[in-house]
N, C-alpha and C positions, 0 to 999 in steps of 0.2 A: 504494499500499499504506500501510494508515494503522501507527501506533506499535505498536498490541497485535499486527498482525497481523507486523509487523517482530519485536517480541518472540519471538513463536511461533516463528517462523523460525531467529533466531539460537540459542534452544533446543534446537530439534530439530536442528541440526547439530553444536552443542557436546555435545550427548548423545549423536549417533551417533560423533561422535570419541571419547568417552570409551570406548563399546562396543567400538571399532576397537581401541584403544589397550590395554584390559583383555584385549582377546582377543589380541591381539599379544604380551601376557606373557605366556602359557601356550603359545606358540610351539614353545618346547624341548621341552617333553613331546609337545605333536600341534599341527602345524602345519596340521591339517586345520580347525580351527576357524576361525583367522583367515582363509585364503584365501578358505572361503566366505562368512564375515561381509563381505569386501569384496564378493563377487558378490550378497549379498543387498542390500547399502546401492546399491550400482549398480544394481540393478534398482529397488529402491524409489524413488532419487533419480529415475528416468526416469519411474518411475507416477505420482511426485510431481507432475512437469513436465507431464505429459500429461493429468494430471486437472485441475490448475489451468488449463491452456489449452482444452482442450475441453468439459469438464462443464460442464454446468447444472441446477440445482436442478428446474426444469420436469420434467429425465427420469425423476423420483422420484416424479412426481404422478399415477401409474396405479395403479389396484386391484390389476390382475393380477400387477404386479411382486412382492408382497408375497404373494399366494397360490403363487407359481410360487418365490420364495424358499424359503418357509416348507418346501416339498414338498421344494426341493433339499436346504436343511439337515438336514432331519431323516431323508431316506433316506440320506443320507451318514453321520449318526449312526448309524443303524440296520445299515447296513452295514459300518461299525469295529468294531461289537461283534459282528457274528457272523464274518467274514472279516478284519478288521483284523490286524496282525501285533503280538505283545506283547512290549512293550520294560519290563524291569525290573518285570513285573508289573503292567503299565499296557497297555491296546489304546485308543491317542487317536490313532493315525496312520493317513491313507490313503496309501499308496506308490504313485508313478508312475513309475516307473524308478527311475533315481537318488533322485528328488526325494520329500518327503514332505511333506503338508499336514495340518495339526493345525485339524479343521474348527471347534473349540469356539472358536478366536481370531476366526474371521470370524462365529460366531455371536452374541459379543457385539456385534459391529457392526448385523450385521442387526436385532438385539432393538432397539437404540436407534431405528433410521430407523424400524423397526415400530410401534414405541410412540408416536414423534414423529408419525408420519404419522395413526395413532389419535386422537391429542389435536387434530391439525391439522384433519382432516375431518370425524371422527365422536364429535366433543365431545359429541352429546347421544343417542347410538346405543349404548345400553347391549349389545345383542346383539354388535355389532361389538367393543366393549370387551370383552367377555366372550371373546369368540373370539381375540383377540389374547393378554389376559392367560393362557388356556389353551395357547396355543401355546409362549408364554415357559416354561410350566411344563415343558410337555413336552420343550421343548429342555433344558431344567435336568435333570429325569429322566433323559435318556439320557445326557448328559454325566454323572452322578453315576454311572452304572453303567458307566464306561468303566476303573477309576473314578476320579474327578475332583471330590472334593468341592469343594475351594476354588474351582474354575472356577464350578461349576456353582452355589454359593452366593451368587458373586460376580454371575454374570449376572442370577439371580434378585434380587437387591438392586437392581441399575442399572434393570431393567425395573420393579420394584415402587415404586422411587424416582421414577421420571419420572410414572408413574400419579400418586401421592402428590401429588407438587408439582402438577401441572395440575389437582387435585381431583377426578381420577375413580376413585379408589383406594375413596373411602366408597362410590361406587353400586356397584361391580363386586365389593366383597371379599367378600361373603357367599356369592354364588354362586361367585364364582371360587376360595374356599376349598374348596367343594364340590366343584367341578370340579378342582381341583387333587387333592385325594383320588383322585376316580375316573380321572383320566389318570396317576397315580401306580400306581394297582393295574392298570389295562390294559395298561401298558407293563410293569409287572413281570411279568406272567401273557404278554405276548407274548414278551419276552425269553425267559421261560422255557421256552417251548414250542421257539423256535428256535434258542436255543443249548444243546446238551448239559451245556455247561461253565458255564452262568450261575451255578447254585449254589456253585460252587467258585470262581467269581469275588467273589462278596458274600461267600461266606467269608472269603475273603484280605482282601478291602476292608476288613472290621469287624477283624479280628487287627492289622495295622499301621496303621489309623488310630485307633483305641481306644489303642494302645499309644503314640501320638503324644498323644494328649490327656490320657491319664494321666501321662506324664512332664512336661505344661506343669502338671498341677495339682499335681504334685509340686512342682515349682519354686515356685508360687507358694505353698502350704501343705502341707507334705511330712507330715503327719498324718491318721491316720481317728479320726473320733471315735466312740468306744465310750459311749453315753448309756445307764445302769442306774437305771432312772426308781424302782424298789422300792426300792434302796438310798441314792438319791440320790445317786448316783456319775457322774462324766465322767473318763474317759479317753482318753488321746491315745496313739494307737501309729504309731510312724514309716509310712510307705509304703514298701513294697517293689516297684521296680520291674522290669519285665522289662529287663534289660540285653544281653539275648543277639542285636538286632536290631542291624544296622550303623548305624541312625539313631542309637542312642545315642553310640558312638562320632565319630560326624560332629558331633552336636550338642557332645560333649567339644573337638572341632577349632574349633570356631565360637567358642565360649567361651573357648577360650584366645586365639583371634585378636584378640579384642575386649578380652580385659582387658591384653594387650600391645601394644594400638595407640598408635603414634604421632602427633606432629603432621605430619610430613612423609612419614610410610610408611617400608617398607625399601627400594622402588624397584621398577620393572618387572622382574618374574620372580624377585624376590628374598623373595618369600612365602615363610614356613616351615610355617605351622599349615595355609593354603589349599591349600598342595600336595596334603595329605590327603583333601581334599573333592572327590568324583566328580564333581559339578555345579556347580563352582564357576565355571564360562564362562556360568551361564545362572541355576539357582535360586539360587544364592549368591554373583553377583558383587557384591553390597553388600559382603559381607565381604572379597571380593578386594580391592576399590576401599580398603576401610579400611586392609588389611594394607599393601598395596603403594602406596596413594598418600594414605593418613594420613586422620586427623582433617580435615585443612584439603581435602582432594581429594575425601570423602565428604561434606562440609558443602556443596560446591560444588553439587554433584551433586543433593543435596537441595534446595539453595536453587532450582537450574533449573525443578525439579518444580512447586515453589510458585511461584516468576515466572509459569511457563507456564499454573497453573491461573486465577489470577487473570487473566491475560492473556484465555484463552479465555473466560472467565466474561464479562468488559466486553464482549466480541465479540460473547457470545451475546445480552446485553441491550442489544445495540445494533443489532441484526438488523432488517430492515425486514419479515419474516416470521415467523410463530409459528411454521411448519414449521420452518422454519431455528433458530430460537432455539432449539429442545426439540432439534434434533439437536445442534448444537452444546454445548450444556448438558450432554447425554448424554456427550457425548466429554469433556469438561471432567472429571466424575465417574468415565469410566472409566480415562483416564490416571492421574490424581493419588489415585483410591481404590487401582488397583492396585499404582501405587507405594510407596504407604503400607501396604498390606500384603505388600509384600517385603520394605522396610525393618523393618518390625516381626516379620516371622518371621525374618529374617536376624540380627536383633539380640535375638530370643529375647523380643519382648513377646508374640506370637502364639505358638500349636501350630505345629510343624513342617508344612509345605506347601510344595509345590514350585510357587511361581508366580515369574513371569518378571518383569525390570524393564523397562518400557515404553523402547523404544528404545535400549536398553542392552545388554540380555541378547543371547546369542547365538541364533538363532532365525529360521528365515525367514518362518514364517507369524505369528507374533508381531511380526515388524519390518515386513513388509506390511501388516498390517491396521492398525498404528498409523500406516504412514504415511498410509493412504487416509484415517484420521480427521483426521490434520494438512490433507491436501490439503481436504477438505471444509469445515474451519475456515478456511484460506486462500482458496475460494470464496465464503463469506460474504457477503453485501452487506448493508454497515452504513449507517447515516443518516447524511447529510452528508457 
């Protein structure tokens, strides 16, 4: 194992430990999260060892894998929209007995591997590139209707970024733009006829998502500009934002936790403001870490993600294969950008959006998909 892989392994273990620690801190209010987290971590680490021991990148060099994978991912996303269980206004999970599966978490891994394979094998075939790009667009459109605007946008950016870096985006962007519009219309019509509640879902999505964006805009510039050209007058009126939503109270508690943060924190299970956050074990785990572990604790977590990003990037540029290079580079972008988005949302730099912190937040699908990505990095064969 080279130095960079050792850094990735240590960072993964420490971040996982922080995740268990923070989930243990809320055991006094809900022990389920901690015990489930332990089970998920055990499963994830066993899977990590199995992949490292038995997996070979040669297994991914077959065209049919991506065709079957695309059909499975898209079919599951459609099924979730039609028959999935709605939780807190969102329909994102596939339930199998007591277990739940968030398909979008595995969709981002599929997109990274798909685009990397197309770059590697079909770098001169614009038709295949277009099909791959449209597949990414359709996946993003389906996730958007769950509704999950953040994950949809995130996956689209990751796929497009890999295309752009490889120099393929310029060749397909005009066709892909037209294809995106067409795919979006087709998916919208299909969902409309397949689900009688589709219109209600879209209306609900618009109301709370637009309210989030409006509050974020009010935080940056809390005035509406009224320009009267005939009288040469400019008037600034304060923006009135809807505070009837629970998100406003949630934002207030986050703000208070940030303003009252200390260097070493209040201690595990001693957080005052975060105890009012309904998703502190997942969407707001960085704020929980800030309040209970302090500025030192959250800074260490952020530093680990930064170190991991540079280590994976170094591995990526040292690999012997173009295919593996783009997969590991895509994984570096996925983990670091998702962490950056999580911190941005938690510390109110970006609009409110439920997005987990890789390897730290509670969530089986999220942790397992991230562990698979780490395992793929560890299996990358580097020069020398």
